N, C-alpha and C positions, 0 to 999 in steps of 0.2 A: 500491499500499502506504498510507503515513504519516496518507494523508486519511483510508481507513478505518481509520484505529487512532488515529485521533484523535476520528473523530465515535462510535468503540464503549467509549472508554477516557467519554469526555463522556458518549455515553449513560450508560452503566453510575454515573458519579458521579449524575448528577439522578437515578436509581433510587433509589439508593440514600439520596440527601440525599429523599425526595421521603418516601422508608419510613421514616426514624428519627422525620417526626416521630408525638408522641405528643397526641392531643386531652386536652387540660390539663381535668377536669371536680370541680369544687368541690362532691360529693350532701351533700345537710341534711338530716342526719336524727333526729326526735325523741330524746330518750333516755329524756326518761319524762318525767310530769305529772302532773296529775289538773284534771278538768274543771270551769272556772270556774263559777259558782253566779249567774244573774244575776237581781235582787231590784228590786221597783219600789218608791218612796216610798207609793204609792199604789192601790188595787185601782177606784177608781172616779174619773175624770178630768169634773173640769168645764170644763167653758170656757165660756165665761159673754162677751156680751157688754161689753166696759169692763174686763176686767180682765187683757186681755194682756201683762200685764209682772210678772203674776203667776206663779208655777211650778206648769206643770199635773202635770209627774210627774217623779221622777229616777232612774236607771237605776245601777246600780252593781254590779257586779261583784268577786266572788272572787281574786284569783292563783292563777292555775290553777301557779304551780312551775315549767313547762314548761324544760328544757333540750336546748338543739342539739349535734349533733357537734362545728360549729363556735363554742364555748363564749355564746354569744348566749344569755338568758333571758328570760322570761316579760316579762321589763319592758322590754327594746324590740321586741314586738309591737305592731302597728297592730291599733284593730280597726272590723270596716264595721256598721256601725247603718241594719238598712233599718225604714221604720213602712211603713205598708201602709193601708188600709180594708180596711172587713170583708167579706170577698168577693172581695177584690182581686189574691187568691194571690201579690202582687209580682210583677205584673205590669202593672198598670194608670196607668196615666198622671198618680195622686194619692200616685206610691209617692214617699217622701224614703227620702235614699238619704247616710247623713256618718261619714264617716272618722273614728276618734278615737284619736289617738294615746297607747300608755301612760305 
């Protein structure tokens, strides 16, 4: 009888311990901001042999002022820039991808 009671009590303690565990989730939501506006320094890029050291094009964008529920703002966000050939649809082997920290 004592063996059954000890096993039964141990079982209930184990079930209570497992049921008391809760998954901790940190859900992050955007609370506001505006879409960033991307601008290029030129509309026509000239890639001429011998001028590789010159800047071909420079991209810049406005600060979207994103605010997240964690308190992180858009200054802490990284951007992914992708460049591909015409008609490549960002799936060609010539695609260039880089991550730009803000």
